[in-house]
Structures are given as structure tokens and as C-alpha cells.
MOPAC internal coordinates of N, CA, C and O (Angstrom, degrees):
PM7 1SCF
backbone

  N    0.0000 0     0.00 0     0.00 0    0    0    0
  C    1.4395 1     0.00 0     0.00 0    1    0    0
  C    1.5240 1   109.07 1     0.00 0    2    1    0
  O    1.2310 1   120.74 1   -45.95 1    3    2    1
  N    1.3173 1   116.19 1   134.05 1    3    2    1
  C    1.4605 1   121.88 1  -179.43 1    5    3    2
  C    1.5278 1   109.73 1   -97.83 1    6    5    3
  O    1.2310 1   120.93 1   -53.73 1    7    6    5
  N    1.3203 1   115.82 1   126.27 1    7    6    5
  C    1.4597 1   120.44 1   176.76 1    9    7    6
  C    1.5296 1   108.47 1   -93.54 1   10    9    7
  O    1.2310 1   120.83 1   -40.65 1   11   10    9
  N    1.3089 1   116.01 1   139.35 1   11   10    9
  C    1.4547 1   121.57 1  -177.80 1   13   11   10
  C    1.5174 1   109.27 1  -129.61 1   14   13   11
  O    1.2310 1   120.64 1   -51.93 1   15   14   13
  N    1.3202 1   116.39 1   128.07 1   15   14   13
  C    1.4564 1   120.31 1   175.47 1   17   15   14
  C    1.5199 1   108.10 1   -75.58 1   18   17   15
  O    1.2310 1   121.00 1   -46.38 1   19   18   17
  N    1.3069 1   115.70 1   133.62 1   19   18   17
  C    1.4675 1   120.25 1  -176.06 1   21   19   18
  C    1.5152 1   111.04 1   -95.69 1   22   21   19
  O    1.2310 1   121.15 1   -53.77 1   23   22   21
  N    1.3358 1   115.41 1   126.23 1   23   22   21
  C    1.4466 1   122.20 1   172.83 1   25   23   22
  C    1.5313 1   106.37 1   -97.40 1   26   25   23
  O    1.2310 1   120.24 1   -76.01 1   27   26   25
  N    1.3187 1   117.15 1   103.99 1   27   26   25
  C    1.4527 1   120.89 1  -172.99 1   29   27   26
  C    1.5231 1   113.67 1   -61.93 1   30   29   27
  O    1.2310 1   119.76 1   153.53 1   31   30   29
  N    1.3130 1   118.07 1   -26.47 1   31   30   29
  C    1.4684 1   119.43 1  -178.94 1   33   31   30
  C    1.5314 1   112.35 1   -68.31 1   34   33   31
  O    1.2310 1   119.99 1   160.30 1   35   34   33
  N    1.3370 1   117.62 1   -19.70 1   35   34   33
  C    1.4691 1   121.36 1   179.69 1   37   35   34
  C    1.5198 1   113.58 1   -93.05 1   38   37   35
  O    1.2310 1   120.32 1  -178.97 1   39   38   37
  N    1.3267 1   117.00 1     1.03 1   39   38   37
  C    1.4661 1   120.74 1  -177.77 1   41   39   38
  C    1.5270 1   109.98 1   -86.51 1   42   41   39
  O    1.2310 1   120.31 1   -51.82 1   43   42   41
  N    1.3332 1   117.02 1   128.18 1   43   42   41
  C    1.4590 1   122.35 1   172.58 1   45   43   42
  C    1.5142 1   110.16 1   -77.51 1   46   45   43
  O    1.2310 1   121.08 1   124.73 1   47   46   45
  N    1.3494 1   115.53 1   -55.27 1   47   46   45
  C    1.4517 1   120.25 1   177.80 1   49   47   46
  C    1.5110 1   110.73 1  -159.81 1   50   49   47
  O    1.2310 1   121.61 1   -17.86 1   51   50   49
  N    1.3250 1   114.52 1   162.14 1   51   50   49
  C    1.4602 1   123.07 1   176.48 1   53   51   50
  C    1.5133 1   107.94 1  -119.04 1   54   53   51
  O    1.2310 1   121.12 1   -38.95 1   55   54   53
  N    1.3322 1   115.46 1   141.05 1   55   54   53
  C    1.4565 1   119.63 1  -176.77 1   57   55   54
  C    1.5321 1   109.68 1  -133.92 1   58   57   55
  O    1.2310 1   120.92 1   -53.28 1   59   58   57
  N    1.3246 1   115.84 1   126.72 1   59   58   57
  C    1.4604 1   121.35 1  -179.66 1   61   59   58
  C    1.5221 1   110.58 1   -73.37 1   62   61   59
  O    1.2310 1   121.61 1   -37.00 1   63   62   61
  N    1.3191 1   114.53 1   143.00 1   63   62   61
  C    1.4582 1   121.93 1   174.61 1   65   63   62
  C    1.5211 1   106.47 1  -143.02 1   66   65   63
  O    1.2310 1   120.75 1   -92.95 1   67   66   65
  N    1.3293 1   116.17 1    87.05 1   67   66   65
  C    1.4731 1   124.19 1  -174.99 1   69   67   66
  C    1.5240 1   109.67 1    56.04 1   70   69   67
  O    1.2310 1   119.59 1    67.72 1   71   70   69
  N    1.3296 1   118.38 1  -112.28 1   71   70   69
  C    1.4572 1   121.46 1  -178.67 1   73   71   70
  C    1.5250 1   113.07 1   -95.87 1   74   73   71
  O    1.2310 1   120.30 1  -171.04 1   75   74   73
  N    1.3054 1   117.04 1     8.96 1   75   74   73
  C    1.4585 1   122.41 1  -179.52 1   77   75   74
  C    1.5342 1   109.33 1  -117.69 1   78   77   75
  O    1.2310 1   121.35 1   -14.34 1   79   78   77
  N    1.3360 1   115.03 1   165.66 1   79   78   77
  C    1.4614 1   120.07 1   175.17 1   81   79   78
  C    1.5193 1   108.62 1  -131.89 1   82   81   79
  O    1.2310 1   120.37 1   -52.30 1   83   82   81
  N    1.3167 1   116.90 1   127.70 1   83   82   81
  C    1.4585 1   122.39 1   173.17 1   85   83   82
  C    1.5163 1   107.56 1   -88.66 1   86   85   83
  O    1.2310 1   121.11 1   -48.99 1   87   86   85
  N    1.3307 1   115.48 1   131.01 1   87   86   85
  C    1.4630 1   121.69 1  -179.32 1   89   87   86
  C    1.5231 1   108.29 1  -114.33 1   90   89   87
  O    1.2310 1   120.69 1   -59.46 1   91   90   89
  N    1.3177 1   116.29 1   120.54 1   91   90   89
  C    1.4595 1   122.63 1  -178.42 1   93   91   90
  C    1.5263 1   108.34 1  -105.71 1   94   93   91
  O    1.2310 1   120.89 1   -54.88 1   95   94   93
  N    1.3396 1   115.91 1   125.12 1   95   94   93
  C    1.4647 1   121.34 1  -175.64 1   97   95   94
  C    1.5296 1   111.87 1  -102.89 1   98   97   95
  O    1.2310 1   121.15 1   -19.97 1   99   98   97
  N    1.3189 1   115.41 1   160.03 1   99   98   97
  C    1.4613 1   122.45 1  -179.14 1  101   99   98
  C    1.5190 1   112.72 1   -62.40 1  102  101   99
  O    1.2310 1   119.87 1   153.21 1  103  102  101
  N    1.3279 1   117.85 1   -26.79 1  103  102  101
  C    1.4606 1   120.53 1  -179.77 1  105  103  102
  C    1.5277 1   113.00 1   -83.19 1  106  105  103
  O    1.2310 1   120.27 1  -174.98 1  107  106  105
  N    1.3351 1   117.08 1     5.02 1  107  106  105
  C    1.4630 1   121.39 1   177.16 1  109  107  106
  C    1.5166 1   114.86 1    94.05 1  110  109  107
  O    1.2310 1   120.07 1   174.69 1  111  110  109
  N    1.3196 1   117.47 1    -5.31 1  111  110  109
  C    1.4562 1   119.87 1   179.59 1  113  111  110
  C    1.5235 1   110.83 1   -84.14 1  114  113  111
  O    1.2310 1   121.90 1   -17.58 1  115  114  113
  N    1.3241 1   113.97 1   162.42 1  115  114  113
  C    1.4604 1   121.07 1   179.97 1  117  115  114
  C    1.5212 1   108.21 1  -139.79 1  118  117  115
  O    1.2310 1   120.67 1   -42.86 1  119  118  117
  N    1.3195 1   116.33 1   137.14 1  119  118  117
  C    1.4476 1   120.37 1   173.35 1  121  119  118
  C    1.5306 1   108.18 1  -127.30 1  122  121  119
  O    1.2310 1   121.34 1   -20.04 1  123  122  121
  N    1.3124 1   115.04 1   159.96 1  123  122  121
  C    1.4566 1   121.07 1   177.22 1  125  123  122
  C    1.5238 1   107.52 1  -119.31 1  126  125  123
  O    1.2310 1   121.41 1   -49.94 1  127  126  125
  N    1.3144 1   114.91 1   130.06 1  127  126  125
  C    1.4638 1   121.27 1   179.56 1  129  127  126
  C    1.5247 1   109.94 1  -109.33 1  130  129  127
  O    1.2310 1   121.10 1   -33.14 1  131  130  129
  N    1.3116 1   115.50 1   146.86 1  131  130  129
  C    1.4650 1   119.83 1   177.61 1  133  131  130
  C    1.5301 1   111.94 1   -81.03 1  134  133  131
  O    1.2310 1   120.43 1   178.31 1  135  134  133
  N    1.3301 1   116.79 1    -1.69 1  135  134  133
  C    1.4652 1   120.83 1   173.66 1  137  135  134
  C    1.5243 1   109.42 1   -84.21 1  138  137  135
  O    1.2310 1   120.96 1   -35.93 1  139  138  137
  N    1.3241 1   115.78 1   144.07 1  139  138  137
  C    1.4704 1   117.82 1   177.64 1  141  139  138
  C    1.5230 1   110.34 1   -80.00 1  142  141  139
  O    1.2310 1   120.79 1    -9.82 1  143  142  141
  N    1.3152 1   116.09 1   170.18 1  143  142  141
  C    1.4686 1   121.85 1  -174.92 1  145  143  142
  C    1.5287 1   112.26 1   -61.20 1  146  145  143
  O    1.2310 1   120.36 1   147.56 1  147  146  145
  N    1.3217 1   116.92 1   -32.44 1  147  146  145
  C    1.4628 1   120.87 1   179.61 1  149  147  146
  C    1.5135 1   112.87 1   -59.78 1  150  149  147
  O    1.2310 1   119.59 1   144.17 1  151  150  149
  N    1.3206 1   118.39 1   -35.83 1  151  150  149
  C    1.4617 1   122.59 1   178.20 1  153  151  150
  C    1.5282 1   109.50 1   -63.59 1  154  153  151
  O    1.2310 1   120.68 1   134.24 1  155  154  153
  N    1.3262 1   116.31 1   -45.76 1  155  154  153
  C    1.4634 1   120.04 1   178.79 1  157  155  154
  C    1.5241 1   111.64 1   -67.15 1  158  157  155
  O    1.2310 1   120.76 1   143.64 1  159  158  157
  N    1.3108 1   116.16 1   -36.36 1  159  158  157
  C    1.4720 1   119.94 1   179.68 1  161  159  158
  C    1.5260 1   110.51 1   -58.79 1  162  161  159
  O    1.2310 1   120.56 1   139.09 1  163  162  161
  N    1.3124 1   116.53 1   -40.91 1  163  162  161
  C    1.4797 1   120.67 1   178.33 1  165  163  162
  C    1.5214 1   111.02 1   -68.59 1  166  165  163
  O    1.2310 1   120.23 1   142.62 1  167  166  165
  N    1.3224 1   117.17 1   -37.38 1  167  166  165
  C    1.4647 1   121.67 1  -178.93 1  169  167  166
  C    1.5333 1   112.50 1   -67.51 1  170  169  167
  O    1.2310 1   120.00 1   145.77 1  171  170  169
  N    1.3241 1   117.60 1   -34.23 1  171  170  169
  C    1.4695 1   120.07 1  -174.84 1  173  171  170
  C    1.5300 1   113.86 1   -94.36 1  174  173  171
  O    1.2310 1   120.52 1  -178.02 1  175  174  173
  N    1.3306 1   116.61 1     1.98 1  175  174  173
  C    1.4753 1   119.14 1   179.29 1  177  175  174
  C    1.5150 1   112.21 1   -54.20 1  178  177  175
  O    1.2310 1   120.19 1   140.61 1  179  178  177
  N    1.3299 1   117.24 1   -39.39 1  179  178  177
  C    1.4590 1   121.02 1  -176.28 1  181  179  178
  C    1.5281 1   113.35 1   -82.70 1  182  181  179
  O    1.2310 1   120.48 1   165.53 1  183  182  181
  N    1.3325 1   116.69 1   -14.47 1  183  182  181
  C    1.4627 1   120.10 1  -177.86 1  185  183  182
  C    1.5196 1   111.14 1   -71.03 1  186  185  183
  O    1.2310 1   120.10 1   135.38 1  187  186  185
  N    1.3308 1   117.42 1   -44.62 1  187  186  185
  C    1.4571 1   121.41 1   174.89 1  189  187  186
  C    1.5105 1   116.91 1    86.66 1  190  189  187
  O    1.2310 1   119.85 1   165.33 1  191  190  189
  N    1.3112 1   117.90 1   -14.67 1  191  190  189
  C    1.4639 1   120.57 1  -178.34 1  193  191  190
  C    1.5226 1   112.97 1   -89.35 1  194  193  191
  O    1.2310 1   119.84 1   178.82 1  195  194  193
  N    1.3129 1   117.92 1    -1.18 1  195  194  193
  C    1.4629 1   121.49 1  -172.77 1  197  195  194
  C    1.5189 1   111.41 1  -107.15 1  198  197  195
  O    1.2310 1   121.83 1   -29.95 1  199  198  197
  N    1.3332 1   114.11 1   150.05 1  199  198  197
  C    1.4538 1   121.36 1  -178.36 1  201  199  198
  C    1.5217 1   109.04 1  -141.10 1  202  201  199
  O    1.2310 1   120.60 1   -52.62 1  203  202  201
  N    1.3184 1   116.47 1   127.38 1  203  202  201
  C    1.4537 1   120.85 1   177.89 1  205  203  202
  C    1.5293 1   108.36 1   -83.19 1  206  205  203
  O    1.2310 1   120.74 1   -63.56 1  207  206  205
  N    1.3418 1   116.20 1   116.44 1  207  206  205
  C    1.4603 1   120.21 1  -175.40 1  209  207  206
  C    1.5269 1   112.92 1  -103.51 1  210  209  207
  O    1.2310 1   120.75 1   172.68 1  211  210  209
  N    1.3196 1   116.16 1    -7.32 1  211  210  209
  C    1.4654 1   120.93 1   174.70 1  213  211  210
  C    1.5244 1   107.66 1  -163.39 1  214  213  211
  O    1.2310 1   121.29 1    -4.17 1  215  214  213
  N    1.3106 1   115.15 1   175.83 1  215  214  213
  C    1.4538 1   120.12 1  -179.70 1  217  215  214
  C    1.5297 1   111.66 1   -60.18 1  218  217  215
  O    1.2310 1   120.42 1   153.15 1  219  218  217
  N    1.3154 1   116.80 1   -26.85 1  219  218  217
  C    1.4552 1   119.88 1  -173.61 1  221  219  218
  C    1.5268 1   115.05 1  -117.25 1  222  221  219
  O    1.2310 1   119.62 1  -173.60 1  223  222  221
  N    1.3463 1   118.34 1     6.40 1  223  222  221
  C    1.4687 1   119.50 1  -175.41 1  225  223  222
  C    1.5223 1   111.98 1  -139.30 1  226  225  223
  O    1.2310 1   121.61 1   -46.31 1  227  226  225
  N    1.3327 1   114.52 1   133.69 1  227  226  225
  C    1.4581 1   122.82 1   173.03 1  229  227  226
  C    1.5158 1   106.93 1  -124.03 1  230  229  227
  O    1.2310 1   120.44 1   -51.46 1  231  230  229
  N    1.3454 1   116.77 1   128.54 1  231  230  229
  C    1.4608 1   120.34 1  -179.85 1  233  231  230
  C    1.5218 1   110.95 1  -110.15 1  234  233  231
  O    1.2310 1   121.22 1   -22.98 1  235  234  233
  N    1.3249 1   115.26 1   157.02 1  235  234  233
  C    1.4520 1   122.03 1   172.80 1  237  235  234
  C    1.5219 1   106.85 1   -93.54 1  238  237  235
  O    1.2310 1   120.17 1   -63.58 1  239  238  237
  N    1.3251 1   117.28 1   116.42 1  239  238  237
  C    1.4689 1   121.79 1  -176.03 1  241  239  238
  C    1.5275 1   112.48 1   -62.50 1  242  241  239
  O    1.2310 1   119.89 1   157.79 1  243  242  241
  N    1.3250 1   117.82 1   -22.21 1  243  242  241
  C    1.4640 1   120.31 1   179.72 1  245  243  242
  C    1.5344 1   112.00 1   -65.67 1  246  245  243
  O    1.2310 1   120.42 1   157.46 1  247  246  245
  N    1.3291 1   116.80 1   -22.54 1  247  246  245
  C    1.4650 1   120.73 1  -178.72 1  249  247  246
  C    1.5324 1   112.15 1  -106.06 1  250  249  247
  O    1.2310 1   120.71 1  -166.95 1  251  250  249
  N    1.2960 1   116.25 1    13.05 1  251  250  249
  C    1.4707 1   121.77 1   179.39 1  253  251  250
  C    1.5229 1   109.36 1   -81.28 1  254  253  251
  O    1.2310 1   121.12 1   -55.07 1  255  254  253
  N    1.3347 1   115.45 1   124.93 1  255  254  253
  C    1.4648 1   121.54 1  -179.43 1  257  255  254
  C    1.5269 1   110.51 1  -100.21 1  258  257  255
  O    1.2310 1   121.24 1   137.36 1  259  258  257
  N    1.3405 1   115.22 1   -42.64 1  259  258  257
  C    1.4571 1   119.51 1  -172.54 1  261  259  258
  C    1.5245 1   110.72 1  -150.33 1  262  261  259
  O    1.2310 1   121.65 1   -37.29 1  263  262  261
  N    1.3213 1   114.45 1   142.71 1  263  262  261
  C    1.4583 1   121.20 1   170.83 1  265  263  262
  C    1.5217 1   106.49 1  -119.13 1  266  265  263
  O    1.2310 1   120.95 1   -58.90 1  267  266  265
  N    1.3203 1   115.78 1   121.10 1  267  266  265
  C    1.4574 1   121.58 1  -178.42 1  269  267  266
  C    1.5152 1   108.65 1  -113.24 1  270  269  267
  O    1.2310 1   120.74 1   -55.05 1  271  270  269
  N    1.3317 1   116.19 1   124.95 1  271  270  269
  C    1.4576 1   120.99 1   177.82 1  273  271  270
  C    1.5130 1   109.21 1  -126.64 1  274  273  271
  O    1.2310 1   121.46 1   -52.81 1  275  274  273
  N    1.3344 1   114.81 1   127.19 1  275  274  273
  C    1.4625 1   121.92 1   176.14 1  277  275  274
  C    1.5205 1   106.61 1  -128.42 1  278  277  275
  O    1.2310 1   121.22 1   -71.59 1  279  278  277
  N    1.3287 1   115.28 1   108.41 1  279  278  277
  C    1.4660 1   123.06 1  -176.85 1  281  279  278
  C    1.5251 1   110.22 1    53.64 1  282  281  279
  O    1.2310 1   119.83 1    65.67 1  283  282  281
  N    1.3311 1   117.92 1  -114.33 1  283  282  281
  C    1.4671 1   119.26 1  -175.75 1  285  283  282
  C    1.5274 1   112.69 1  -106.46 1  286  285  283
  O    1.2310 1   119.94 1  -154.12 1  287  286  285
  N    1.3363 1   117.73 1    25.88 1  287  286  285
  C    1.4581 1   121.93 1   173.46 1  289  287  286
  C    1.5204 1   108.97 1  -128.70 1  290  289  287
  O    1.2310 1   120.97 1   -21.64 1  291  290  289
  N    1.3017 1   115.75 1   158.36 1  291  290  289
  C    1.4450 1   118.86 1   179.53 1  293  291  290
  C    1.5189 1   111.67 1  -159.86 1  294  293  291
  O    1.2310 1   121.75 1   -16.47 1  295  294  293
  N    1.3270 1   114.26 1   163.53 1  295  294  293
  C    1.4575 1   120.81 1   176.80 1  297  295  294
  C    1.5216 1   108.66 1  -152.34 1  298  297  295
  O    1.2310 1   121.64 1   -19.33 1  299  298  297
  N    1.3265 1   114.46 1   160.67 1  299  298  297
  C    1.4652 1   120.55 1   175.65 1  301  299  298
  C    1.5230 1   108.23 1  -119.53 1  302  301  299
  O    1.2310 1   121.20 1   -29.69 1  303  302  301
  N    1.3092 1   115.31 1   150.31 1  303  302  301
  C    1.4555 1   122.29 1   175.04 1  305  303  302
  C    1.5153 1   107.44 1  -114.47 1  306  305  303
  O    1.2310 1   120.38 1   -52.37 1  307  306  305
  N    1.3274 1   116.89 1   127.63 1  307  306  305
  C    1.4616 1   121.51 1   179.59 1  309  307  306
  C    1.5214 1   109.57 1  -101.71 1  310  309  307
  O    1.2310 1   120.49 1   -13.58 1  311  310  309
  N    1.3220 1   116.67 1   166.42 1  311  310  309
  C    1.4624 1   121.89 1  -174.73 1  313  311  310
  C    1.5206 1   113.36 1   -61.00 1  314  313  311
  O    1.2310 1   119.32 1   156.73 1  315  314  313
  N    1.3135 1   118.91 1   -23.27 1  315  314  313
  C    1.4718 1   121.60 1   179.68 1  317  315  314
  C    1.5308 1   112.34 1   -84.79 1  318  317  315
  O    1.2310 1   120.29 1  -179.16 1  319  318  317
  N    1.3395 1   117.05 1     0.84 1  319  318  317
  C    1.4531 1   121.47 1   179.57 1  321  319  318
  C    1.5127 1   114.68 1    93.71 1  322  321  319
  O    1.2310 1   120.04 1   175.16 1  323  322  321
  N    1.3290 1   117.54 1    -4.84 1  323  322  321
  C    1.4687 1   120.19 1   177.86 1  325  323  322
  C    1.5217 1   109.85 1   -69.58 1  326  325  323
  O    1.2310 1   120.77 1   -47.00 1  327  326  325
  N    1.3172 1   116.13 1   133.00 1  327  326  325
  C    1.4546 1   121.78 1   172.80 1  329  327  326
  C    1.5265 1   106.30 1  -109.92 1  330  329  327
  O    1.2310 1   120.43 1   -54.95 1  331  330  329
  N    1.3280 1   116.78 1   125.05 1  331  330  329
  C    1.4532 1   122.26 1  -174.04 1  333  331  330
  C    1.5198 1   109.21 1  -122.92 1  334  333  331
  O    1.2310 1   120.87 1   -46.64 1  335  334  333
  N    1.3158 1   115.95 1   133.36 1  335  334  333
  C    1.4654 1   121.93 1  -178.86 1  337  335  334
  C    1.5356 1   110.13 1   -71.64 1  338  337  335
  O    1.2310 1   121.54 1   -39.20 1  339  338  337
  N    1.3381 1   114.66 1   140.80 1  339  338  337
  C    1.4604 1   121.95 1   177.71 1  341  339  338
  C    1.5305 1   108.62 1  -102.58 1  342  341  339
  O    1.2310 1   120.53 1   -45.97 1  343  342  341
  N    1.3154 1   116.60 1   134.03 1  343  342  341
  C    1.4622 1   120.69 1   178.13 1  345  343  342
  C    1.5204 1   110.10 1   -64.89 1  346  345  343
  O    1.2310 1   120.40 1   -35.12 1  347  346  345
  N    1.3277 1   116.85 1   144.88 1  347  346  345
  C    1.4727 1   120.90 1  -179.06 1  349  347  346
  C    1.5227 1   111.74 1   -54.99 1  350  349  347
  O    1.2310 1   120.22 1   140.59 1  351  350  349
  N    1.3047 1   117.19 1   -39.41 1  351  350  349
  C    1.4752 1   120.95 1  -178.77 1  353  351  350
  C    1.5273 1   112.87 1   -67.49 1  354  353  351
  O    1.2310 1   120.14 1   161.60 1  355  354  353
  N    1.3211 1   117.34 1   -18.40 1  355  354  353
  C    1.4620 1   121.38 1  -178.54 1  357  355  354
  C    1.5292 1   112.86 1   -99.39 1  358  357  355
  O    1.2310 1   119.90 1   176.46 1  359  358  357
  N    1.3221 1   117.81 1    -3.54 1  359  358  357
  C    1.4598 1   121.17 1  -177.45 1  361  359  358
  C    1.5272 1   112.40 1   -61.18 1  362  361  359
  O    1.2310 1   120.20 1   137.25 1  363  362  361
  N    1.3168 1   117.22 1   -42.75 1  363  362  361
  C    1.4709 1   120.37 1  -179.01 1  365  363  362
  C    1.5238 1   110.90 1   -64.10 1  366  365  363
  O    1.2310 1   120.40 1   140.08 1  367  366  365
  N    1.3202 1   116.84 1   -39.92 1  367  366  365
  C    1.4679 1   120.59 1   179.57 1  369  367  366
  C    1.5095 1   110.40 1   -64.48 1  370  369  367
  O    1.2310 1   120.46 1   136.30 1  371  370  369
  N    1.3184 1   116.72 1   -43.70 1  371  370  369
  C    1.4612 1   120.71 1  -179.44 1  373  371  370
  C    1.5252 1   110.92 1   -69.10 1  374  373  371
  O    1.2310 1   119.86 1   143.96 1  375  374  373
  N    1.3232 1   117.87 1   -36.04 1  375  374  373
  C    1.4723 1   120.98 1   176.76 1  377  375  374
  C    1.5248 1   109.81 1   -63.33 1  378  377  375
  O    1.2310 1   120.10 1   140.43 1  379  378  377
  N    1.3289 1   117.42 1   -39.57 1  379  378  377
  C    1.4658 1   120.94 1   177.99 1  381  379  378
  C    1.5254 1   110.39 1   -66.63 1  382  381  379
  O    1.2310 1   120.09 1   139.63 1  383  382  381
  N    1.3292 1   117.43 1   -40.37 1  383  382  381
  C    1.4601 1   121.56 1   177.22 1  385  383  382
  C    1.5210 1   110.64 1   -61.93 1  386  385  383
  O    1.2310 1   120.49 1   140.30 1  387  386  385
  N    1.3139 1   116.68 1   -39.70 1  387  386  385
  C    1.4649 1   121.31 1  -179.87 1  389  387  386
  C    1.5249 1   110.24 1   -64.29 1  390  389  387
  O    1.2310 1   120.81 1   135.40 1  391  390  389
  N    1.3359 1   116.05 1   -44.60 1  391  390  389
  C    1.4774 1   119.39 1   178.72 1  393  391  390
  C    1.5270 1   110.36 1   -62.06 1  394  393  391
  O    1.2310 1   120.52 1   135.51 1  395  394  393
  N    1.3324 1   116.60 1   -44.49 1  395  394  393
  C    1.4502 1   121.38 1  -179.46 1  397  395  394
  C    1.5300 1   110.25 1   -62.77 1  398  397  395
  O    1.2310 1   120.16 1   135.26 1  399  398  397
  N    1.3321 1   117.30 1   -44.74 1  399  398  397
  C    1.4578 1   122.27 1   179.71 1  401  399  398
  C    1.5153 1   111.36 1   -65.48 1  402  401  399
  O    1.2310 1   120.17 1   142.41 1  403  402  401
  N    1.3203 1   117.28 1   -37.59 1  403  402  401
  C    1.4584 1   121.73 1   179.20 1  405  403  402
  C    1.5286 1   109.79 1   -60.12 1  406  405  403
  O    1.2310 1   120.92 1   134.82 1  407  406  405
  N    1.3123 1   115.84 1   -45.18 1  407  406  405
  C    1.4640 1   119.07 1  -178.52 1  409  407  406
  C    1.5217 1   112.29 1   -71.34 1  410  409  407
  O    1.2310 1   120.40 1   156.39 1  411  410  409
  N    1.3227 1   116.85 1   -23.61 1  411  410  409
  C    1.4613 1   120.54 1   176.77 1  413  411  410
  C    1.5213 1   111.53 1   -90.47 1  414  413  411
  O    1.2310 1   120.36 1   176.67 1  415  414  413
  N    1.3374 1   116.92 1    -3.33 1  415  414  413
  C    1.4518 1   121.56 1   177.59 1  417  415  414
  C    1.5173 1   114.57 1    77.75 1  418  417  415
  O    1.2310 1   119.78 1  -153.75 1  419  418  417
  N    1.3336 1   118.02 1    26.25 1  419  418  417
  C    1.4633 1   120.82 1  -177.53 1  421  419  418
  C    1.5089 1   113.66 1  -100.27 1  422  421  419
  O    1.2310 1   118.72 1   164.28 1  423  422  421
  N    1.2925 1   120.05 1   -15.72 1  423  422  421
  C    1.4669 1   120.56 1  -176.00 1  425  423  422
  C    1.4960 1   110.53 1  -122.08 1  426  425  423
  O    1.2310 1   120.10 1   180.00 1  427  426  425

């Protein structure tokens, strides 16, 4: 088994898959970790660039291109072209992030 040190700034998003986590990187590569998403969630708390958009997905806000909201559904578009659905309970948080980013000139 090959161990790989994770550079969180290069992560586009993390996606839960039962007891594993798929890690998608900005360079197009993907790795699977035997750690669950909760372990990564604790690790990235101090990083600040990450946002949990559903029970099974955490995105890196640095790679966020677009947030689309239509009534009570939403999705995000990342720089690699992936469109990921946002949980209804997370829509308000993402809308607030969008407003904050707009005023800071990031979105």
C-alpha cells in the first residue's frame, strides 16, 4: 500500500463512499482513502477554504466557479467542469458564502 501526503490546497472536493473517501485533485487525479469523510472534515477545519455542501461532499471554495440556485435546489460548478448537487439544508449557507464572496470580489 502506498501512503500519500495530502496537500489540501490541491483538492477540488472530497466525496464519501461508505467507509471510504474519494479525493479529487485539481490536476485531474483521484485517490481513494480508507478514512471516512468525518476524518477529513476534522483535518480541514483549520484550513478554511472548504465547505460541506451535502452529507457526502466537501468542496474547496478556491475552485468554485458558479453556484446555481433554483427555488429549493442548487448545484455548484467547479473549475474541472464537475457540477455537484447541493443539499437543501446547505443552500442558505452557500447563498451566504456567495454574497460574502461577491462583496470581496471572489465570485
